C-alpha positions in Angstrom: -20.9 -53.8 -21.1 -19.3 -57.2 -20.8 -20.3 -57.5 -17.4 -24.0 -56.7 -18.3 -24.0 -59.4 -21.0 -22.5 -61.9 -18.7 -24.9 -61.1 -15.9 -28.0 -61.3 -18.2 -26.9 -64.7 -19.6 -26.3 -66.0 -16.0 -29.5 -64.5 -14.9 -31.8 -66.2 -17.4 -29.9 -69.4 -17.5 -29.2 -70.3 -13.9 -31.0 -68.1 -11.3 -34.6 -68.2 -12.2 -36.9 -71.2 -12.8 -39.5 -70.5 -15.4 -43.0 -69.3 -14.3 -46.3 -69.3 -16.0 -46.6 -65.4 -15.6 -43.2 -63.7 -14.7 -45.1 -60.4 -14.1 -46.8 -62.0 -11.1 -43.5 -62.3 -9.4 -42.8 -58.9 -7.5 -39.3 -57.5 -7.7 -38.6 -58.0 -4.1 -39.7 -61.7 -4.3 -37.4 -62.1 -7.3 -34.4 -60.6 -5.2 -35.3 -62.8 -2.3 -35.3 -66.0 -4.6 -32.0 -64.8 -5.8 -30.6 -64.3 -2.3 -31.9 -67.6 -0.9 -29.8 -69.4 -3.6 -26.7 -68.4 -1.8 -25.1 -70.2 1.2 -23.0 -67.6 2.7 -22.8 -67.7 6.5 -23.1 -63.9 6.9 -24.9 -63.8 10.2 -24.4 -66.6 12.8 -26.2 -66.5 16.2 -24.8 -68.8 19.0 -27.2 -69.7 21.8 -26.6 -70.6 25.4 -28.0 -74.0 26.7 -31.1 -72.5 28.3 -32.3 -71.1 25.0 -32.0 -74.3 22.9 -35.4 -75.6 23.9 -36.9 -72.4 22.3 -35.2 -73.0 19.0 -38.3 -73.3 16.9 -39.9 -70.2 18.3 -36.6 -68.4 17.7 -36.5 -69.5 14.1 -40.2 -68.5 13.6 -39.5 -65.1 15.3 -36.6 -64.5 13.1 -38.5 -65.2 9.8 -41.2 -62.8 10.9 -38.7 -60.2 11.9 -36.9 -60.6 8.5 -40.2 -60.2 6.7 -41.1 -57.0 8.6 -37.7 -55.4 7.8 -38.1 -56.4 4.1 -41.5 -54.9 3.9 -40.6 -51.7 5.7 -37.2 -50.9 4.1 -36.9 -53.1 0.9 -33.7 -54.5 2.4 -33.5 -58.4 2.6 -31.8 -59.4 5.7 -29.5 -62.3 5.0 -30.7 -65.8 6.3 -29.6 -66.4 9.9 -27.6 -69.5 11.0 -28.2 -70.6 14.6 -26.1 -73.1 16.7 -25.6 -74.1 20.4 -22.4 -73.0 22.2 -21.6 -74.5 25.5 -18.9 -71.9 26.1 -21.6 -69.2 26.5 -23.6 -68.7 29.7 -26.9 -70.5 29.7 -29.0 -67.6 28.7 -26.5 -65.7 26.5 -26.6 -65.2 22.8 -23.5 -64.2 20.7 -24.2 -62.4 17.3 -21.5 -62.7 14.6 -21.2 -61.1 11.3 -18.9 -62.7 8.8 -17.0 -64.5 11.6 -16.5 -61.4 13.8 -18.5 -60.8 17.1 -21.0 -57.9 16.6 -22.4 -58.1 20.1 -23.5 -60.4 23.0 -26.6 -60.2 25.0 -28.7 -62.0 27.7 -32.2 -63.2 27.2 -34.5 -64.5 30.1 -35.6 -67.9 28.8 -39.3 -67.4 28.4 -41.6 -66.9 25.4 -42.2 -63.2 25.7 -38.7 -62.2 26.3 -37.2 -64.5 23.6 -39.6 -63.0 21.0 -38.8 -59.5 21.9 -35.1 -60.0 22.1 -34.7 -61.7 18.6 -36.8 -59.1 17.1 -34.6 -56.4 18.7 -31.6 -58.2 17.8 -32.4 -58.2 14.0 -33.5 -54.5 14.2 -30.1 -53.6 15.9 -28.2 -55.7 13.1 -30.1 -53.5 10.4 -29.8 -50.2 12.1 -26.2 -50.6 13.4 -24.5 -53.1 11.1 -25.8 -52.6 7.6 -22.5 -51.6 6.3 -21.0 -54.9 7.4 -24.1 -57.0 6.2 -24.6 -55.4 2.8 -22.1 -57.0 0.4 -21.3 -56.3 -3.3 -23.0 -59.8 -4.1 -26.2 -58.6 -2.5 -26.0 -55.4 -4.5 -25.8 -57.5 -7.5 -29.0 -59.3 -6.6 -30.8 -55.9 -6.8 -29.1 -55.1 -10.0 -30.3 -58.4 -11.4 -33.8 -57.8 -10.2 -34.1 -54.5 -12.2 -32.6 -56.4 -15.3 -35.9 -58.4 -15.4 -38.0 -55.5 -16.3 -35.5 -53.0 -17.7 -32.2 -54.3 -19.0 -31.3 -51.1 -20.8 -31.8 -49.0 -17.7 -29.2 -51.2 -15.8 -26.8 -51.2 -18.8 -27.0 -47.4 -19.0 -26.4 -46.9 -15.3 -23.6 -49.5 -15.2 -21.8 -47.5 -17.8 -21.4 -44.8 -15.2 -21.5 -46.5 -11.9 -19.9 -49.8 -10.7 -21.6 -52.3 -8.5 -19.8 -50.8 -5.4 -21.0 -47.4 -6.2 -24.6 -48.6 -6.7 -24.3 -50.5 -3.4 -23.2 -47.2 -1.8 -26.3 -45.4 -3.0 -28.6 -48.0 -1.8 -26.9 -48.2 1.5 -27.2 -44.4 1.9 -30.8 -44.5 1.2 -31.4 -47.2 3.8 -29.4 -45.4 6.5 -31.4 -42.3 5.8 -34.6 -44.1 6.4 -35.6 -44.4 2.7 -37.0 -47.7 1.5 -35.6 -49.4 -1.6 -38.6 -51.8 -1.8 -39.4 -50.2 -5.1 -35.9 -51.0 -6.6 -37.0 -49.9 -10.2 -38.0 -46.6 -9.1 -34.6 -46.2 -7.2 -32.7 -47.1 -10.4 -34.8 -44.5 -12.3 -33.9 -41.9 -9.8 -30.2 -42.7 -10.4 -30.7 -42.6 -14.2 -32.2 -39.1 -13.7 -29.2 -37.8 -11.8 -27.0 -39.0 -14.6 -29.1 -37.2 -17.1 -29.1 -34.0 -15.1 -25.3 -34.0 -14.8 -25.1 -34.2 -18.7 -24.0 -37.8 -18.7 -20.6 -36.9 -17.4 -18.6 -39.9 -16.5 -16.9 -37.9 -13.6 -19.8 -38.2 -11.3 -19.5 -37.4 -7.6 -21.2 -40.4 -6.1 -21.6 -38.7 -2.7 -23.4 -35.7 -4.1 -25.6 -37.7 -6.3 -26.6 -39.9 -3.3 -27.5 -36.8 -1.3 -29.5 -35.4 -4.2 -31.5 -38.8 -4.5 -32.2 -38.8 -0.8 -33.4 -35.2 -0.9 -35.5 -36.0 -3.9 -37.2 -39.0 -2.1 
């Protein structure tokens, strides 16, 4: 409960600027604005020299690919930092997650190939590296977004599940091809499972995740 009170106060005091009509701001846009306030270097892509002239197109393609992932899955891919690296081969890219190399690949330096490879790179990061990318801090942003419309729902769920456990549920949904775009609905499903288990605090998070997935 103390966590909830602290988060609610921080939420309204620091994270959101006032808007004329808060209802016009959809949940995922709220999460996105929250996430963009962070400066974490989660994903860093280094480029070989031959790819530097295409950096504007690479950034535009990255933005479009992140938007597509968000619209399809509800997951907000972290902002991606690009830099040049003279130690790479001229047409090589190196993808790092939290300072660790995820994979390297080579890109033929022309418009068609670069657009395809950047899009494929983000899709690969989402499909194969979600566990490394999805942090507890990001899970808190989804929790904060639900607080906007239903503080009590989040407080009730937080009594039974920690942020880490909520993150686990969200990650399991995503990895099973289920969108979390409607994050309010997802939290309602979690609440339903708590009720069905007679409000016992001894929940099996793995079992509950499977039941939510099956019910979606």
